[in-house]
C-alpha positions as CSV (number, residue, x, y, z in Angstrom):
1,M,0.0,0.0,0.0
2,F,1.1,3.6,-0.5
3,L,-0.2,7.0,0.2
4,C,-1.1,9.6,-2.5
5,L,-1.6,13.3,-1.7
6,T,-3.4,15.5,-4.2
7,W,-3.3,19.2,-3.5
8,G,-6.5,21.2,-4.3
9,V,-7.5,24.8,-3.4
10,G,-7.3,25.0,0.4
11,Y,-7.5,21.2,0.9
12,V,-5.7,17.9,0.5
13,I,-7.3,14.8,-1.0
14,I,-5.8,11.7,0.5
15,C,-6.2,8.4,-1.4
16,I,-4.9,5.0,-0.7
17,M,-3.6,3.0,-3.7
18,K,-3.0,-0.7,-3.6
19,S,0.2,-2.2,-5.0
20,N,-1.0,-5.5,-6.6
21,A,1.2,-6.4,-9.5
22,T,2.4,-10.0,-9.3
23,P,4.3,-11.0,-12.5
24,K,4.4,-14.7,-13.3
25,I,7.9,-15.6,-14.5
26,S,8.7,-18.5,-16.9
27,N,11.6,-20.9,-16.6
28,A,11.8,-22.4,-20.0
29,S,14.1,-25.4,-20.0
30,K,16.0,-24.2,-23.0
31,M,16.9,-20.8,-21.6
32,P,19.8,-19.7,-19.5
33,C,17.5,-17.2,-17.8
34,K,14.0,-16.4,-16.7
35,S,11.4,-14.9,-19.0
36,W,8.0,-13.1,-19.0
37,S,5.4,-14.4,-21.4
38,L,1.8,-14.0,-22.6
39,P,-0.7,-16.4,-24.3
40,A,0.5,-17.3,-27.8
41,W,-1.8,-16.3,-30.7
42,E,-4.1,-14.3,-28.4
43,S,-1.4,-11.7,-27.9
44,C,0.2,-12.1,-31.4
45,P,-1.7,-9.9,-33.8
46,S,1.3,-9.8,-36.2
47,A,1.3,-13.6,-36.4
48,K,-1.9,-13.4,-38.4
49,G,-2.2,-12.8,-42.1
50,I,-5.0,-10.9,-43.8
51,D,-7.0,-14.1,-43.8
52,N,-6.6,-14.3,-40.0
53,K,-4.6,-17.5,-40.4
54,P,-1.0,-17.8,-39.2
55,V,1.9,-16.6,-41.2
56,D,4.2,-19.4,-42.3
57,A,6.6,-19.2,-39.4
58,C,3.7,-19.2,-36.8
59,N,2.1,-22.3,-38.4
60,Y,4.8,-24.2,-36.5
61,C,4.4,-22.4,-33.2
62,Y,5.9,-24.4,-30.3
63,A,4.1,-22.3,-27.8
64,L,0.7,-23.9,-28.7
65,T,1.8,-27.4,-28.1
66,G,3.2,-29.7,-25.4
67,A,3.8,-28.2,-21.9
68,Y,2.4,-24.9,-23.1
69,R,-1.0,-26.5,-23.1
70,F,-0.8,-27.4,-19.4
71,P,-3.5,-25.6,-17.3
72,A,-0.9,-24.0,-15.0
73,T,1.1,-22.7,-17.9
74,I,-2.0,-21.2,-19.6
75,A,-3.1,-19.7,-16.3
76,S,0.2,-17.9,-15.7
77,R,0.2,-16.3,-19.1
78,E,-3.4,-15.3,-18.9
79,H,-2.6,-13.7,-15.5
80,N,0.3,-11.7,-17.1
81,M,-2.1,-10.5,-19.8
82,E,-3.9,-8.4,-17.2
83,D,-1.2,-8.0,-14.6
84,W,1.0,-5.7,-16.7
85,K,-1.8,-3.1,-16.6
86,C,-1.3,-2.6,-12.8
87,D,0.3,0.8,-11.9
88,D,3.1,-0.8,-10.0
89,W,4.0,-3.5,-12.6
90,V,7.2,-1.8,-13.7
91,S,8.6,-1.7,-10.1
92,A,7.4,-5.3,-9.6
93,M,9.3,-6.4,-12.7
94,V,12.5,-4.6,-11.8
95,K,12.3,-6.4,-8.4
96,V,11.7,-9.8,-10.1
97,I,14.7,-9.3,-12.5
98,G,16.9,-8.2,-9.6
99,K,20.5,-9.0,-10.3
100,A,19.9,-11.4,-13.2
101,K,22.5,-11.0,-16.0
102,Y,20.1,-12.1,-18.8
103,F,16.3,-11.9,-19.3
104,R,14.1,-12.9,-22.2
105,W,10.7,-11.3,-23.0
106,F,8.1,-13.5,-24.6
107,D,9.0,-17.2,-24.8
108,S,5.4,-17.2,-25.9
109,G,3.2,-14.3,-27.0
110,D,4.3,-10.9,-28.3
111,C,4.3,-7.2,-27.4
112,Y,0.7,-6.6,-28.6
113,D,0.0,-3.3,-26.8
114,I,2.0,-0.1,-27.3
115,K,1.5,0.8,-23.6
116,L,3.1,-2.5,-22.7
117,A,6.0,-1.7,-25.0
118,Y,6.8,1.5,-23.2
119,K,6.4,-0.2,-19.8
120,I,8.9,-2.8,-20.9
121,Y,11.2,-0.1,-22.2
122,T,11.1,1.5,-18.7
123,V,11.9,-1.8,-17.0
124,M,14.9,-2.3,-19.4
125,G,16.2,1.2,-18.5
126,L,15.9,0.5,-14.8
127,T,17.9,-2.7,-15.0
128,P,21.1,-1.7,-16.9
129,N,23.1,-4.6,-15.6
130,C,20.8,-7.1,-17.2
131,Q,20.9,-8.0,-20.9
132,H,17.4,-8.1,-22.4
133,W,16.3,-10.0,-25.5
134,L,12.9,-9.3,-27.0
135,P,11.9,-11.2,-30.1
136,T,8.9,-9.8,-31.9
137,R,6.8,-9.6,-35.1
138,Q,5.2,-6.3,-34.1
139,H,8.0,-4.5,-35.9
140,K,5.6,-4.7,-38.9
141,I,3.6,-1.9,-37.3
142,P,5.2,1.5,-37.5
143,L,4.0,2.7,-34.1
144,F,5.7,-0.3,-32.4
145,R,8.8,0.0,-34.5
146,S,9.4,3.4,-33.1
147,A,9.2,2.0,-29.5
148,F,11.6,-0.9,-30.4
149,Q,14.1,1.5,-31.8
150,R,14.1,3.3,-28.5
151,M,14.7,0.1,-26.7
152,N,17.6,-0.8,-29.0
153,K,19.3,2.5,-28.2
154,L,19.8,1.1,-24.7
155,D,23.2,-0.7,-24.4
156,N,21.6,-3.7,-22.5
157,V,18.8,-4.4,-25.0
158,C,18.5,-6.4,-28.2
159,V,15.1,-6.3,-29.8
160,R,15.2,-9.0,-32.6
161,Y,12.8,-8.7,-35.5
162,S,11.4,-12.0,-36.5
163,S,10.8,-13.0,-40.2
164,D,7.5,-14.6,-41.2
165,S,9.3,-16.9,-43.7
166,I,10.4,-20.5,-43.2
167,H,12.8,-20.3,-46.2
168,G,15.5,-18.1,-44.8
169,D,14.1,-14.7,-45.8
170,T,15.2,-11.9,-43.6
171,V,13.6,-8.5,-42.6
172,S,15.3,-5.2,-42.3
173,G,16.4,-4.1,-38.8
174,R,19.3,-3.7,-36.5
175,A,19.0,-7.3,-35.3
176,T,16.8,-10.0,-36.8
177,S,16.0,-13.7,-36.9
178,N,14.9,-16.1,-39.6
179,I,13.9,-19.7,-40.1
180,I,15.6,-22.1,-42.4
181,Q,14.4,-25.5,-43.4
182,S,17.4,-27.3,-41.9
183,A,20.9,-26.6,-40.5
184,D,22.3,-27.9,-43.8
185,D,20.8,-24.8,-45.4
186,F,22.8,-22.4,-43.2
187,V,25.4,-20.3,-45.0
188,A,28.0,-18.9,-42.6
189,S,28.9,-15.2,-42.9
190,K,29.9,-12.3,-40.7
191,G,27.2,-11.2,-38.3
192,V,25.1,-14.3,-38.9
193,S,24.7,-17.1,-36.4
194,L,23.0,-20.5,-36.5
195,C,21.2,-21.5,-33.4
196,R,22.8,-24.8,-32.4
197,A,20.5,-25.6,-29.5
198,Y,19.5,-28.8,-31.4
199,T,23.0,-30.1,-30.8
200,R,22.6,-29.6,-27.0
201,K,19.2,-31.3,-26.4
202,G,17.4,-28.1,-27.2
203,K,19.3,-25.9,-24.7
204,C,21.2,-22.6,-25.3
205,G,24.2,-23.7,-23.3
206,S,26.8,-21.0,-23.3
207,C,25.5,-19.3,-26.4
208,R,24.2,-15.8,-26.1
209,A,23.9,-14.8,-29.7
210,C,20.2,-13.9,-29.4
211,W,21.1,-11.2,-26.8
212,S,24.0,-9.8,-28.9
213,K,23.7,-6.7,-31.1
214,D,26.8,-7.8,-32.9
215,I,24.8,-10.7,-34.4
216,N,22.7,-9.3,-37.3
217,V,20.8,-12.5,-38.0
218,V,20.1,-15.5,-35.9
219,S,18.9,-18.5,-38.0
220,Y,16.8,-21.2,-36.5
221,A,16.4,-24.6,-38.2
222,L,12.7,-25.4,-38.5
223,H,11.5,-27.1,-35.3
224,G,8.3,-28.1,-33.7
225,H,5.2,-29.6,-35.4
226,K,2.6,-28.0,-37.5
227,V,-0.1,-26.8,-35.2
228,K,-3.7,-27.9,-35.8
229,D,-6.0,-25.3,-37.1
230,K,-8.3,-25.7,-34.1
231,W,-5.9,-23.5,-32.1
232,F,-6.3,-20.6,-34.4
233,V,-9.8,-19.2,-33.7
């Protein structure tokens, strides 16, 4: 609880505001750090084409299968969908991140609301000793792209723009990612990195390419299974 004083003409209005933000943090088995996530598809407007069906890359969304369908997992992400709107969410997130060296935003879901984008930007700025990675498709919307550019000006942030293609096509941006059909299709070049988590039982290991602004493109070999159309409603 905290006290708020509002000065009027000859009087003071006293109001009591309740601090109630309780972020639910994910511990994805692949990741070397914690993450904060939202419901996949429901919070992913840029994953949808003009026909309201998933773009090619999202037709293979891992976040709509397996453990992501467990009731507890669904509940935590649905909780976060509302929790971030609390007035004290920024301070709650700063406390949760604490002294962590790395943090990932959205191991499921996306930055679907511009108000959320600027709250995340504030969290990033208040945790300069933590390296933040935010993958997103919302870069396709000019309003969001401006917010992401602000994030990327912070030394400790890498917003990585995701491609909709599954054939190696890339998008313009300071840091991006794409999907290739298989690791055999990867062509090594400066500033391009292949995610080799598949060689480490799906884990990042010591690799931090996704967090690095020195890596222009991170390529992921196609993984997961095609998601049944019933999830896309």
